[in-house]
C-alpha positions as CSV (number, residue, x, y, z in Angstrom):
1,X,90.6,138.0,146.1
2,X,94.3,138.0,146.9
3,X,93.9,139.5,150.4
4,X,92.2,142.7,149.1
5,X,88.6,141.9,150.2
6,X,86.6,139.2,151.9
7,X,87.6,135.8,150.6
8,X,85.1,133.7,148.7
9,X,85.3,130.0,147.9
10,X,85.4,129.1,144.2
11,X,81.9,127.8,144.4
12,X,80.6,131.1,146.0
13,X,82.4,133.1,143.3
14,X,81.0,131.0,140.5
15,X,77.5,131.2,141.9
16,X,77.7,135.0,142.2
17,X,79.0,135.3,138.6
18,X,76.3,133.0,137.2
19,X,73.6,134.9,139.0
20,X,75.0,138.3,138.1
21,X,75.6,137.5,134.5
22,X,72.5,135.3,134.0
23,X,74.5,132.3,132.7
24,X,74.4,128.7,133.6
25,X,78.1,127.9,133.3
26,X,81.4,129.6,134.1
27,X,84.3,128.8,131.7
28,X,87.8,129.0,133.2
29,X,91.4,128.3,132.4
30,X,94.2,127.1,134.7
31,X,97.6,128.3,133.8
32,X,100.4,130.6,134.8
33,X,103.2,132.7,133.3
34,X,105.8,129.9,133.8
35,X,103.7,127.4,131.7
36,X,103.1,127.4,128.0
37,X,99.9,125.4,128.2
38,X,96.6,125.8,130.1
39,X,93.9,123.5,131.3
40,X,90.3,124.5,130.4
41,X,87.1,124.1,132.3
42,X,84.0,124.3,130.1
43,X,81.5,123.6,132.9
44,X,81.2,122.1,136.4
45,X,84.7,123.2,137.3
46,X,86.5,120.2,135.8
47,X,89.7,121.2,134.0
48,X,90.8,119.1,131.0
49,X,94.4,119.1,129.7
50,X,96.2,118.9,126.5
51,X,98.2,115.6,126.0
52,X,101.6,117.2,126.7
53,X,100.5,118.6,130.1
54,X,100.2,116.5,133.3
55,X,98.9,117.3,136.8
56,X,100.2,115.4,139.8
57,X,98.6,115.7,143.3
58,X,101.0,115.7,146.2
59,X,100.4,115.0,149.9
60,X,100.3,118.4,151.6
61,X,102.6,117.1,154.3
62,X,105.1,115.1,152.2
63,X,106.1,116.6,148.9
64,X,107.5,113.3,147.7
65,X,104.2,111.4,148.2
66,X,101.7,111.6,145.3
67,X,98.0,110.7,145.3
68,X,96.3,108.8,142.5
69,X,93.0,108.0,144.2
70,X,91.0,111.3,144.0
71,X,92.2,112.7,147.3
72,X,92.8,116.5,147.5
73,X,96.4,117.7,147.7
74,X,98.9,120.2,146.3
75,X,99.0,120.6,142.5
76,X,102.3,119.9,140.6
77,X,102.3,120.6,136.9
78,X,104.5,119.2,134.1
79,X,104.3,121.0,130.8
80,X,106.2,119.6,127.8
81,X,104.9,122.2,125.3
82,X,108.3,123.6,124.4
83,X,110.7,121.5,122.4
84,X,113.8,122.6,124.2
85,X,112.7,122.9,127.8
86,X,110.3,121.4,130.3
87,X,108.4,123.2,133.0
88,X,108.0,121.5,136.4
89,X,106.0,123.6,138.7
90,X,105.1,122.9,142.4
91,X,102.2,125.2,143.1
92,X,100.5,126.3,146.3
93,X,97.1,125.4,144.7
94,X,95.0,122.5,146.0
95,X,93.2,120.1,143.7
96,X,92.3,116.5,143.0
97,X,92.5,114.3,139.9
98,X,89.4,112.9,138.2
99,X,88.9,111.0,134.9
100,X,91.0,112.8,132.3
101,X,91.2,116.0,134.2
102,X,91.3,117.7,137.6
103,X,89.5,120.0,139.9
104,X,91.2,123.1,141.3
105,X,89.9,123.6,144.8
106,X,91.7,126.7,146.0
107,X,95.0,127.6,147.7
108,X,96.8,126.4,150.8
109,X,95.7,128.5,153.8
110,X,99.2,130.0,154.2
111,X,100.0,130.3,150.5
112,X,101.8,133.4,149.3
113,X,99.6,136.0,147.6
114,X,100.6,135.9,143.9
115,X,99.3,136.9,140.6
116,X,99.9,139.3,137.7
117,X,96.8,141.3,138.6
118,X,98.5,142.4,141.9
119,X,100.7,144.7,139.8
120,X,97.7,146.8,138.9
121,X,97.1,147.6,142.6
122,X,100.6,148.5,143.7
């Protein structure tokens, strides 16, 4: 909600959307302007990636420590889609890695409010 109204968890938002739209699944994408690739979730919130994109989960208190055991932490993204550059992004998003994908679980509590849709409200 980007600070504009009462915050909902992702689960609460998806439940409201499913109920209001009369659908059983919410499809979603995970990406940002700085990346050329996106991850896609076709159901149950699990995002799958293209082979040239990688998600790393970092310890929220030590940016040089990475988790590989399913624990939640900060999301780092590596995107090798462009032949002449490579995007390395450390986000303020929280997530965890699972078999061939990841779950996006929200933002850090003190994360900056960001997003292209904020431009529409200014």
